[in-house]
C-alpha positions in Angstrom: 7.0 44.8 69.4 7.6 42.4 66.0 6.3 43.5 63.2 3.2 41.4 63.4 2.1 43.6 66.5 2.9 46.6 64.6 -0.5 48.8 63.6 -1.6 47.6 60.1 -1.0 50.0 57.1 -4.7 50.8 56.6 -6.3 53.0 58.9 -8.8 52.1 61.7 -11.8 55.0 61.7 -13.9 54.3 65.2 -17.6 55.5 64.9 -20.3 56.0 67.1 -22.0 58.3 69.8 -20.8 60.2 73.0 -20.5 58.0 75.5 -19.6 54.6 73.5 -15.7 55.2 74.3 -14.5 55.9 70.9 -11.5 58.5 72.1 -11.1 55.8 74.9 -10.8 52.3 73.5 -8.8 54.4 70.2 -6.3 55.6 71.8 -5.8 52.4 74.1 -5.2 50.6 71.4 -3.4 53.1 69.7 -1.1 52.7 72.7 -0.7 48.8 72.4 -0.2 48.6 68.3 2.1 51.6 68.0 -0.4 53.5 65.7 -1.0 57.4 65.9 -4.9 58.4 67.3 -6.3 61.4 65.9 -10.5 62.5 66.9 -11.8 64.3 64.5 -12.8 67.0 67.3 -9.6 67.7 68.9 -8.1 67.9 66.2 -10.8 70.9 65.1 -10.9 72.2 68.1 -7.0 72.5 67.9 -6.9 74.1 64.7 -10.2 76.5 65.5 -10.0 77.1 68.9 -13.5 76.4 69.5 -15.1 73.2 70.4 -17.9 71.2 67.7 -20.7 72.7 69.7 -19.4 76.2 69.8 -18.7 76.2 66.0 -22.1 75.1 65.5 -23.8 77.6 68.2 -21.7 80.8 66.6 -21.5 79.6 62.8 -23.5 77.4 62.4 -23.9 73.7 60.9 -23.0 74.0 57.7 -19.1 75.6 59.0 -19.5 72.6 61.6 -19.6 70.4 58.3 -17.3 72.1 55.9 -14.6 72.2 58.9 -15.0 68.4 59.2 -15.0 67.6 55.9 -11.7 69.8 55.4 -10.7 67.8 58.7 -11.2 63.9 57.3 -9.6 64.4 54.6 -6.3 65.8 56.1 -6.5 62.5 58.6 -7.7 60.2 55.5 -4.2 60.8 54.2 -2.4 59.7 57.5 -1.7 55.3 57.6 -1.5 53.6 60.4 -3.7 55.6 62.5 -7.2 55.4 64.9 -9.3 57.8 63.8 -12.4 58.5 66.5 -15.1 60.1 64.2 -18.4 61.5 65.3 -21.6 60.1 64.4 -23.0 62.9 62.2 -19.9 63.4 60.3 -19.7 60.3 59.3 -23.5 60.7 58.0 -22.0 63.0 54.7 -21.7 60.4 52.1 -18.2 62.6 51.0 -16.6 61.5 54.7 -17.9 58.2 54.8 -16.8 57.2 51.7 -13.5 58.6 52.0 -13.0 56.6 55.6 -13.9 53.4 54.2 -11.4 53.7 51.3 -8.7 54.4 53.8 -9.5 51.3 56.1 -12.1 49.6 58.4 -14.8 50.8 59.6 -16.1 50.3 63.2 -19.5 51.7 64.9 -19.2 51.3 68.7 -22.4 51.4 70.1 -24.3 51.2 73.2 -27.6 51.3 75.0 -29.0 54.7 76.1 -29.1 54.0 79.8 -25.2 53.2 80.1 -24.3 56.0 77.9 -26.3 58.3 79.9 -24.8 56.5 83.3 -20.8 57.3 81.1 -22.0 61.1 81.1 -23.5 61.6 84.8 -19.8 59.6 85.7 -17.4 61.8 83.4 -19.3 65.0 84.0 -20.9 64.7 87.5 -22.9 67.7 89.1 -23.1 69.6 85.5 -25.2 66.7 84.4 -28.3 67.7 87.3 -28.9 70.5 85.7 -32.0 69.5 83.4 -30.3 72.0 81.0 -27.7 70.6 80.0 -29.1 67.2 79.9 -31.8 68.0 77.3 -28.4 69.7 75.4 -26.4 66.1 75.9 -29.5 64.1 74.7 -30.6 66.1 71.6 -26.6 65.7 70.5 -27.2 62.1 71.3 -29.9 61.6 69.6 -28.2 63.3 66.2 -25.3 61.2 66.7 -27.1 57.5 67.3 -28.0 58.4 63.5 -24.9 56.4 62.8 -26.0 52.6 64.0 -28.3 53.0 61.0 -25.5 53.0 58.6 -24.4 49.9 57.1 -21.4 50.1 58.9 -19.7 46.8 61.4 -20.9 47.4 64.9 -19.8 46.8 68.3 -21.7 47.1 71.2 -19.5 48.3 73.8 -23.0 48.0 77.0 -21.6 45.0 79.0 -17.7 45.0 78.0 -15.0 45.9 79.6 -12.3 48.8 78.4 -10.0 45.8 78.3 -12.5 42.7 76.2 -13.4 46.0 74.2 -9.9 46.6 73.2 -8.5 43.4 72.5 -11.9 42.9 69.3 -11.4 46.4 68.0 -7.5 45.2 67.5 -9.3 42.2 66.3 -11.2 43.8 64.0 -9.0 46.0 62.4 -6.4 43.5 61.4 -8.9 41.1 59.9 -10.4 43.9 58.7 -6.9 45.5 57.1 -6.2 44.0 54.2 -4.1 45.4 51.3 
């Protein structure tokens, strides 16, 4: 890989709701350009030993937001990295400002029907339970608010994963000015 194909110095933050492809695309882009990939929710799970949903349920939204802010602060110190950040974490102005300072931010979007199809494919029988569907829809409602922010967006609904990866790389290289 030549120097020109390597990841830009500035980070790329991918955001959006569940089911839009943040993690899948982020990992593929990182592999393609030799960058590191970090998922905010996985970082919190690793640090705390509990998922974001468990932390919200046990300790409340304020504790989760504090953990997100601390983790985003730490991740924003990285360079040449792709960060996958949930929609609710991007709704916090301080988090958003910190991430924008480290590099371009791209919001992946998708139609609701396609998100639900993807969740069904990923979770199978789990999704048949009405309580689980209700929980998923509640989470989606909270996470989809990120599309109201003034952040560049890429609709992944009808694109192949390969096309999304190519478009994300092009976005990153175009917007990662020094």
